[in-house]
C-alpha positions, 0 to 999 in steps of 0.5 A: 494528460500531463504526467510527472514521473520522478525517481527520488531518494528519501532519507528515512531514519538511518537509511535512504529509500528509493521511490518511483513517483507518478503524478497525473494532472490534478490527482484525486489522491496518492497511493503508496505501495508497500511490498514485502521482502523479495519484492519492491518498486520494480515488481511487475505486479505492483506496476500493473496495478499502479498503471491502472490507478494512474490511468484513473487519476491517482498518484502512485508511489512505489517504494523499496522498503528495504535497502539492497543489503537488507534484502539479502538478510533472512531475518528481514523476511518478516520484519513487519515492525521495520517495514511499518516504520518505513511506511509511516515515515514515507506517509509523513513525507508524502503529507509534506511533499510539494507534489502530494501535499493535500492529497488523501493517502492510501496504502496498497500492501502485498504479502508482509507489506500489507501487514506493514500498511495496516500497522502504519494505518493504525499509527497514522489515523489522521493521515492515511485514509484507505488500505488495500491488501493483495494476498496479504498477511494481515495477521502479522499486524497483530494487535494493531488490527483493532486500531485500523479505522480506515476503510480496508479491502482485503483481496485474496486468491481463491486457491491461496487457502491458508491466506484466505483463512488468515484474511477471514480472521483479520476481517472479523478483527477490523473495527470499521468498514472492511471487505474481503474479495476472493478472486476465484481460481487465483493463487498467491501471486495472482499469475492466472489470466485476468487475476491481476486485472481484477485486483487492479480494478477493485483497488482502483474503485476502493481508492476512488471511493475513499480518498479525499483531499486534506482540507488544511495540510501544514508544512511542505517539502520540495 
């Protein structure tokens, strides 16, 4: 299978974000990965999931949502509004970029990146089509949760007790199709044997079910 791999620098507001893009032949959709502070496009967990999605025919975009300088600032740890604005900007770029134009866009968010993905989904109801949260903090999306009408899958480790409760509450607040999957015996980072494989399988199936081509995309970036 022919695969295009490229690393790009994308101007967003007053910064430039680094992204790694992998596009298989005839992709069935594109998934943007949103990580929280302390993680980024080189995360081995994110890359493991991205590889599974790529093997299933989905394009993947792993992004550093913070610059290297921002990563060292404590106040950025829970800067969900900033992260969401950058996820939204990258969504607009994907909708216009020549290699992903016309593809349905999904979000795979981890930790605070999951909250940022949910906020971006609320802000781009006509562009983003599905959301998967891994060990996420959907509660940090606040009132935006009630405007997320995209199908949303919340995946939580069974031994990540506090986060399980937060995701159960978020599930009740989401207004459209949503599901909570609890991985037995898994902790917050899903480091246990087989845990990340299960996350990847569930994410793959969710995106393949819900991502659809865009009928008439407008504009184009090269």
